[in-house]
N, C-alpha and C positions, 0 to 999 in steps of 0.2 A: 688380473683377477686378485681380489683381496684374500687374506688368510681366512676370513670369515666365510666367504663364498667357497673357497677351495675345500675347507674343512667340512662344510655341509655336503658338498658334492661327493667327497671321498667317503663320508660316513654313509650317505644314502646308497652309493654304488656298492659298498660292502654289505648293505642291508643290516646295519647295526643301529642300535638305539643309542641315545645320549648316554644311558647308563652303561652300555657295553663298552663304549669308548672310555668313559670315566674309569671303569674298573680296570681296563687294560693299561691305562697310563697312570693310575694312582691319584686321581683327583675327583672332585665331586661332580655330579651330574650338572649342577648349576654352573660350575666353572666351564664345562664344555659348552653348555648352552650360551653362556656369556661370550665365549670366543666365537661361536658361530654367528652370533648377532652383532659382532664387532664392538661389544661393550667392554671387553677385557683387552686393554691396550698394552702393548709391549710385553708379550709373554717372554719368559726367560728362555735362554738357549737350551736349557735342560728340558723345558716343556716342549719346545719345537722339536728337539731331538726325539723325545718320546713319541710325539705325534707322527713325525716322519717315519720312524721305525715301525710304528704300529700299522701305518697305511702303506708301507713299502715304497715310499717316495723320498726324494731328496728334500732337504730343508728349503732349497731354492724353489722347488716346485710347490711346496706347501705354502710358501709366502707369496706365490704368484709371480716370481721372477722368471721361471723357466719351467714350463709344463713338460716340454720334451727334454728329458734328461740326457746328458751325454754319457758315454761309457765311463769316463773318469768320475763323474758324480755318482754313478751307480756303484762303482768300486769303493768310493768314499763312504757311501751308505753301508755297504757290506762290512767295511772295516770298523765303522762305529758299532755295528751290531756285534761283530766278533769281540770287540772290547768288553762287552757285557757278559761274555762267557767266562766260565771258571778256567783255572789254569789247565786242568786235564783236558777240557773240551778244546781249548786253544791249541794244545799240543796235538790232539787228534786232527784238528783242522789244518795245522801246519804240515803234518804228515800226508794228509790227503792232497794238499796243494803240491807238495814235493813229488808225490807219486804221479799226479796229473802232468806236471811239467816234464818229468822224466819220460812218461808215455808219449807225450806230444813231440819231444825231441827225437825219440826213436822212430817216430812216424814221419817226422819232418813237417808237422802241422802246427797251427796256432790254436786249434779247438780242443 
């Protein structure tokens, strides 16, 4: 499946307008429309990252390489999103992860 098709399907599934997506990722409505129609070739990695984060998918899924994302790709997506957080929020996230790991170790579980 092409980026254009995937982008349209994701937007429709989320019940968002072209303007909603444009506002969320910081581009014009026309640019989103051009991507959906396949008229905007070779979008930047930054653009793909913004779209993937907005729709909650991996870049691979967005460009049609892999609709069923592996756990590693989901973790990579979460890591990219965490990179956009401020220093204080990243510290809070790190503390949360440490607490969850400690809790799981004491229970002897992976969840």
